[in-house]
C-alpha positions, -999 to 999 in steps of 0.1 A, spaced: -83 -354 543 -117 -336 562 -126 -364 592 -160 -376 585 -171 -358 618 -161 -325 605 -184 -324 574 -208 -316 588 -188 -288 604 -172 -276 575 -176 -234 596 -150 -215 597 -141 -183 608 -125 -150 579 -114 -122 591 -124 -98 567 -116 -59 573 -109 -62 613 -150 -80 615 -151 -117 612 -179 -132 592 -187 -168 586 -170 -186 561 -197 -205 540 -197 -246 534 -187 -243 503 -157 -217 512 -147 -237 535 -144 -271 512 -123 -254 494 -94 -250 513 -94 -283 521 -103 -294 482 -137 -309 489 -158 -307 457 -194 -306 471 -217 -316 441 -256 -325 442 -269 -352 425 -303 -355 424 -311 -392 435 -300 -418 459 -279 -446 445 -291 -475 442 -264 -493 443 -231 -493 436 -219 -519 413 -214 -507 378 -224 -538 362 -260 -539 382 -266 -503 384 -289 -483 357 -295 -444 369 -270 -416 352 -275 -406 390 -255 -436 401 -233 -440 372 -220 -403 386 -204 -415 415 -191 -445 396 -171 -421 374 -153 -412 408 -144 -447 417 -136 -468 386 -122 -466 350 -126 -484 325 -99 -491 292 -109 -456 278 -126 -423 289 -151 -401 272 -132 -368 264 -159 -341 274 -154 -318 247 -156 -343 220 -172 -377 231 -146 -392 218 -128 -420 235 -92 -414 254 -71 -434 271 -77 -444 299 -66 -477 319 -57 -488 285 -27 -464 271 -31 -474 233 -54 -500 211 -58 -514 179 -80 -530 155 -76 -559 130 -79 -548 95 -116 -566 93 -122 -547 127 -132 -581 143 -106 -582 164 -94 -555 189 -65 -555 213 -60 -532 247 -28 -526 257 -31 -518 302 -6 -492 312 22 -507 331 19 -511 373 -18 -505 372 -32 -514 412 -66 -517 421 -72 -489 456 -62 -521 479 -31 -523 464 -32 -558 443 -21 -557 408 -44 -549 379 -43 -578 355 -59 -579 320 -76 -616 337 -93 -591 359 -112 -570 324 -118 -608 312 -135 -622 344 -155 -590 344 -164 -590 312 -175 -627 318 -194 -619 351 -211 -592 332 -223 -613 307 -239 -640 331 -274 -649 328 -273 -653 365 -259 -617 367 -291 -606 349 -279 -575 340 -301 -547 324 -266 -532 299 -253 -574 288 -265 -557 254 -239 -536 256 -212 -559 257 -232 -582 225 -208 -565 199 -185 -598 213 -183 -629 198 -209 -656 212 -221 -629 236 -251 -629 233 -258 -662 230 -241 -671 264 -262 -640 278 -293 -656 272 -280 -689 281 -276 -703 247 -246 -719 258 -227 -720 290 -188 -721 285 -171 -691 288 -149 -701 272 -164 -693 238 -168 -657 247 -146 -640 222 -128 -623 257 -89 -631 255 -62 -621 284 -25 -630 260 -5 -618 290 -6 -596 323 -9 -563 304 -31 -570 269 -68 -578 264 -74 -582 231 -117 -592 221 -131 -604 191 -164 -594 176 -190 -610 162 -195 -580 139 -177 -548 132 -182 -526 159 -158 -493 148 -172 -476 181 -159 -503 205 -137 -482 217 -164 -456 237 -182 -487 246 -148 -496 265 -153 -466 284 -190 -470 298 -200 -482 334 -213 -519 320 -178 -523 307 -153 -513 344 -132 -544 358 -144 -551 393 -123 -573 411 -130 -608 410 -114 -615 445 -131 -592 466 -164 -605 452 -158 -640 458 -150 -629 496 -188 -610 490 -208 -640 480 -194 -647 447 -197 -631 414 -229 -636 399 -243 -622 433 -267 -590 433 -268 -564 463 -241 -582 484 -217 -554 508 -187 -554 488 -205 -520 475 -199 -502 508 -174 -484 524 -141 -501 537 -151 -529 512 -155 -514 479 -114 -518 458 -116 -502 425 -95 -488 403 -108 -451 396 -92 -421 409 -110 -423 441 -125 -448 466 -155 -452 488 -152 -433 524 -189 -431 536 -221 -437 523 -252 -423 546 -283 -432 530 -300 -400 520 -272 -379 533 -237 -383 512 -215 -404 496 -179 -394 503 -148 -405 481 -116 -396 493 -84 -393 467 -71 -432 455 -33 -430 461 -31 -461 438 -45 -444 413 -22 -447 381 -23 -407 377 -30 -400 412 -2 -372 412 -23 -352 390 -51 -354 411 -60 -319 423 -88 -326 450 -89 -347 483 -125 -353 487 -160 -353 468 -192 -353 487 -224 -363 467 -257 -351 482 -287 -370 468 -309 -342 470 -341 -351 448 -354 -318 445 -340 -291 428 -353 -261 445 -335 -276 479 -303 -280 461 -308 -241 445 -316 -227 477 -281 -251 489 -262 -232 463 -271 -199 473 -265 -205 510 -228 -217 500 -231 -257 505 -225 -266 467 -200 -262 443 -228 -279 418 -262 -285 414 -279 -315 396 -300 -296 382 -318 -260 385 -358 -257 382 -370 -246 348 -391 -217 365 -357 -202 378 -338 -204 347 -344 -169 334 -339 -152 363 -303 -164 366 -297 -154 330 -306 -118 345 -296 -111 378 -265 -145 377 -254 -157 348 -220 -163 361 -233 -191 381 -259 -206 353 -248 -228 328 -270 -247 300 -252 -275 289 -261 -297 256 -270 -333 266 -277 -363 246 -312 -376 260 -344 -377 254 -378 -374 278 -407 -391 267 -438 -413 280 -436 -453 281 -463 -472 276 -473 -504 291 -480 -525 260 -493 -559 281 -525 -535 301 -555 -531 287 -559 -501 269 -521 -497 259 -523 -531 241 -538 -512 216 -513 -489 189 -537 -470 183 -548 -456 218 -508 -455 220 -508 -435 189 -542 -414 197 -523 -403 232 -487 -392 216 -508 -372 183 -523 -351 215 -495 -334 229 -487 -304 214 -446 -304 223 -436 -270 211 -462 -255 236 -445 -274 265 -414 -271 253 -415 -231 254 -442 -225 281 -435 -251 310 -398 -258 300 -391 -219 290 -375 -227 262 -347 -248 282 -358 -280 266 -362 -282 231 -392 -299 221 -390 -340 207 -402 -342 177 -383 -380 172 -373 -400 196 -331 -398 189 -319 -359 193 -312 -340 163 -276 -350 151 -268 -376 167 -235 -388 159 -244 -372 118 -280 -391 118 -312 -370 124 -345 -387 125 -368 -384 96 -400 -392 107 -414 -368 131 -443 -368 154 -465 -335 148 -494 -323 172 -526 -337 151 -559 -341 170 -580 -349 145 -565 -382 139 -557 -388 175 -598 -385 182 -605 -411 152 -576 -432 164 -591 -433 196 -627 -440 179 -614 -469 157 -601 -485 194 -633 -480 210 -635 -449 227 -647 -419 208 -646 -389 227 -632 -410 252 -664 -427 264 -655 -460 278 -623 -454 287 -616 -453 323 -590 -431 338 -558 -440 345 -522 -433 362 -489 -418 351 -462 -422 371 -437 -391 375 -404 -387 392 -410 -360 418 -386 -332 405 -391 -299 394 -393 -310 355 -416 -342 350 -451 -328 373 -459 -297 356 -449 -315 320 -475 -341 330 -502 -309 344 -498 -298 308 -505 -330 291 -530 -343 310 -550 -308 303 -545 -316 264 -557 -352 273 -585 -342 285 -591 -312 259 -585 -330 228 -595 -365 233 -616 -367 265 -597 -390 290 -589 -382 323 -555 -393 336 -544 -390 379 -510 -384 384 -488 -405 407 -453 -386 419 -428 -413 432 -389 -411 437 -366 -419 414 -357 -454 430 -394 -465 430 -397 -449 396 -375 -468 378 -382 -503 396 -421 -501 385 -411 -492 354 -379 -522 351 -411 -550 367 -438 -536 342 -460 -520 379 -472 -492 360 -497 -482 328 -480 -451 319 -449 -435 333 -422 -405 323 -394 -419 315 -360 -402 303 -326 -417 286 -289 -406 284 -273 -411 254 -246 -439 265 -225 -424 236 -231 -403 205 -250 -430 183 -282 -436 171 -281 -472 182 -276 -465 219 -315 -449 217 -331 -467 191 -313 -508 209 -338 -495 238 -366 -517 221 -355 -552 209 -372 -577 218 -365 -588 259 -339 -558 257 -329 -552 296 -341 -518 290 -370 -516 272 -394 -520 296 -423 -515 277 -434 -552 272 -434 -541 237 -415 -566 211 -416 -570 172 -393 -588 148 -396 -562 121 -383 -541 148 -358 -563 157 -348 -577 120 -343 -538 114 -317 -530 144 -301 -563 132 -294 -549 92 -280 -519 106 -254 -535 127 -246 -554 96 -245 -528 78 -213 -516 60 -209 -474 60 -227 -451 78 -251 -440 48 -268 -469 44 -269 -476 83 -281 -448 95 -311 -454 65 -321 -485 84 -317 -462 114 -341 -440 102 -367 -467 89 -365 -485 120 -376 -450 140 -401 -445 123 -415 -481 128 -412 -471 167 -433 -440 164 -460 -459 143 -463 -486 166 -457 -464 195 -446 -482 230 -430 -443 236 -440 -410 225 -415 -384 229 -417 -354 247 -387 -332 246 -349 -333 246 -323 -331 271 -302 -298 284 -286 -299 316 -290 -266 334 -273 -262 365 -254 -240 394 -215 -234 395 -198 -220 417 -168 -200 400 -133 -219 425 -146 -250 399 -124 -251 371 -124 -278 345 -162 -288 349 -159 -287 304 -193 -291 295 -203 -328 281 -226 -336 260 -229 -372 268 -228 -363 311 -192 -377 317 -170 -354 331 -134 -366 348 -132 -357 381 -94 -362 379 -91 -328 360 -112 -311 383 -99 -280 402 -110 -263 428 -97 -223 437 -76 -200 418 
């Protein structure tokens, strides 16, 4: 393990042909088996039941592990803390069998009841987790989370013995083994949380170095805000003998341009992103360092429907219809990100939307006139909040120009750090905001379920009983054909009412050092660090 004080001194000397040259930080780190990763943003928290940002979840994947994990190649569940599982004939009961000898990172035995208590916490109204809905398939989970019932004993969660977890569901959920691989389903150590203020409290000191107890392949060793997060190999992990990395250092660098310079300077093994403008140059000049992986993600605009004039669906539709998504994808994004004419990405677990949003400037002008703003007259300039990265600001500048030209409306741009950008969306402290959603698993419900009334990640102020009924009907549908048909109706309804406007789909363009192996392209973006290798 590299001492903390030495992390900034990973520079060594390598003799070459009688001369000496300085090793880069990345080269020294290979010899020390320390993976250096760009991570895009400073974590808001490291509590798996509280965080919402994908960049935070990247770190959680090192510190915690669910009953299952998601295979990078197939996006399907594979054994993790559970070695096997099975469901009842009616699909309403699932039993997971824990591996023998599971331990928390502090050496305590990890039991089935720890999982049950963790999920009870996740559903607690007091915790108010934004991702609680991912546990709603559990019997009585929604009622408990919304305070209609207060006894956690009504939940369909059981630990008949120390190595058996049984989950009883409200409705058949064939993708449950994928759900339990996601961070909101990770176990937390009840005794540690109680020591630091209780199970239902947010923001306590339990997630700090020296306090955080997890069950993943690594433990939290250091967290220097806005500088680095260091995790070290966990000797109590069930598969510790297979883990070759000694450390991972996550660098919360929000600027892809800075990351790219750090990579060229030998200070990173893998960047979180790559400036769009540099994709073509790397394709031509350094293709061995460039990776552009598919990524199940949608970038879009959120409208705060509680603020005028965005409470009027005609205004929202007009703004959406005036956007030329194909021009943005081709000219602004250099072909690296596909245009999004639907909210769900195409072929999302076999589902493809039938409704599409296309450029229709004439209809956009008519809608705006019907809303009382002919030619944009009478509509005050409004602010669009944008994440301060290399992609979203130029995209919004292009949209800003399209709105001015096609509709005569004027928008100003406010660029924000990720933390503030997310917090403002969560609290409806915005008028219009850029947004992004990465699918939690390969199914349209992970995108369309976002916008049910009162959903923890809705963040638009929009809710519609008709839309809610369609999502509920899809959950009760028998087979994938009927289910997908209902989802297509729900997506058409969503696009028609326009609380969001899709812009482009995700792709993960980044740089990777040839010394890194086992970094398999992952449609869902989840990488199992236990299988990553450095060097030959």
